[in-house]
C-alpha positions in Angstrom: 115.7 102.4 133.6 112.1 103.3 132.9 109.7 104.3 135.4 106.0 103.8 135.5 105.6 107.1 134.3 107.0 106.7 131.0 105.3 103.3 130.5 102.3 104.7 128.3 104.8 106.8 126.3 107.0 103.7 125.7 103.8 101.9 124.6 102.4 104.5 122.5 106.3 104.7 120.6 106.0 100.7 120.2 102.6 101.0 118.6 103.4 103.7 116.4 106.6 101.8 115.1 104.8 98.8 114.5 103.7 98.4 111.0 100.0 97.2 111.2 99.0 97.1 107.7 96.3 94.5 107.1 95.1 93.5 103.6 91.2 93.0 104.2 90.7 89.9 102.0 93.7 87.4 103.5 93.7 89.3 106.9 97.4 89.0 106.1 99.5 91.5 108.2 103.2 93.0 107.7 103.5 92.3 111.4 103.4 88.7 111.2 104.7 88.3 107.5 107.8 90.7 107.4 108.3 89.6 103.5 104.7 90.6 102.7 104.6 93.0 99.7 101.8 95.3 98.9 100.8 96.2 95.5 98.4 98.9 94.2 95.9 98.8 91.6 94.9 101.8 89.2 92.5 103.0 91.8 95.1 102.8 94.7 93.9 100.0 96.7 96.6 97.8 98.2 96.5 94.3 97.6 99.1 92.0 98.9 101.3 90.0 96.6 100.4 86.4 97.4 96.5 87.3 96.8 97.2 88.7 93.3 99.2 85.6 92.4 96.3 83.5 93.9 93.7 85.1 91.8 95.7 85.5 88.7 96.4 81.8 88.5 93.6 81.3 86.2 91.9 83.1 83.4 90.3 85.7 83.3 93.3 87.7 84.8 90.9 90.3 86.5 91.4 91.4 90.0 88.4 92.2 92.4 89.3 94.4 95.1 86.5 94.5 97.9 86.6 98.3 98.1 87.0 98.9 94.3 84.0 99.7 92.0 85.2 97.7 89.2 87.6 94.6 88.2 91.1 95.6 87.0 93.4 93.6 84.6 96.5 92.3 86.2 98.5 94.5 83.9 97.4 97.8 86.0 99.1 96.5 89.2 102.1 98.0 90.2 104.6 97.7 93.2 104.1 100.4 95.9 107.0 102.4 95.9 105.9 105.0 98.8 104.7 104.1 102.0 101.9 106.8 101.8 99.3 106.1 99.0 98.3 109.6 98.7 101.8 110.4 97.7 102.0 107.3 95.4 98.7 108.9 93.4 100.3 112.3 93.2 103.7 111.0 91.7 101.5 108.9 89.1 99.3 112.0 88.4 102.3 114.0 87.9 104.2 111.6 85.5 100.9 111.3 83.3 100.6 115.0 83.1 104.0 115.4 82.5 104.0 113.0 79.6 101.3 115.2 77.7 102.7 118.7 79.1 106.5 118.4 78.4 107.4 121.8 76.8 110.7 123.3 77.4 112.0 127.1 77.8 113.3 126.9 74.3 109.6 126.4 72.9 108.5 130.0 74.2 109.4 133.2 73.4 109.8 134.7 76.7 110.4 133.3 80.2 107.3 134.9 81.4 105.5 132.8 78.7 107.5 129.6 79.9 106.8 130.4 83.7 103.0 130.9 82.8 102.9 127.7 81.1 104.7 126.1 84.3 102.1 127.7 86.5 99.3 126.2 84.3 100.5 122.7 84.4 100.8 122.9 88.2 97.2 124.1 88.5 96.2 120.9 86.5 98.4 118.8 88.9 96.7 120.2 92.0 93.0 119.7 90.6 
């Protein structure tokens, strides 16, 4: 089957496939609790769902995250859709920008003006 020479490669692959996401407050890990769900607050810090429920049992319903600079209301917590937080943040920013900059080609006289508008919006997304 596997010789001794392939053992480090197999171990490396095993470690990479293990999801070792750990929430720093409760020290819960996805490896030990397969049903654990991560939520993210408005500054994109992860919080495990059980901790959010525990903290928000009693008023005031604000969440303090150890890495966040300020407390956030429970309404600012959302489910994590993407595995990568950077992608999650990028998608949220694009949604917010699109709510404001939502013009259509029919709003412009020429296609060039519309393309310039799209470039401007993309520039805003990238900064």
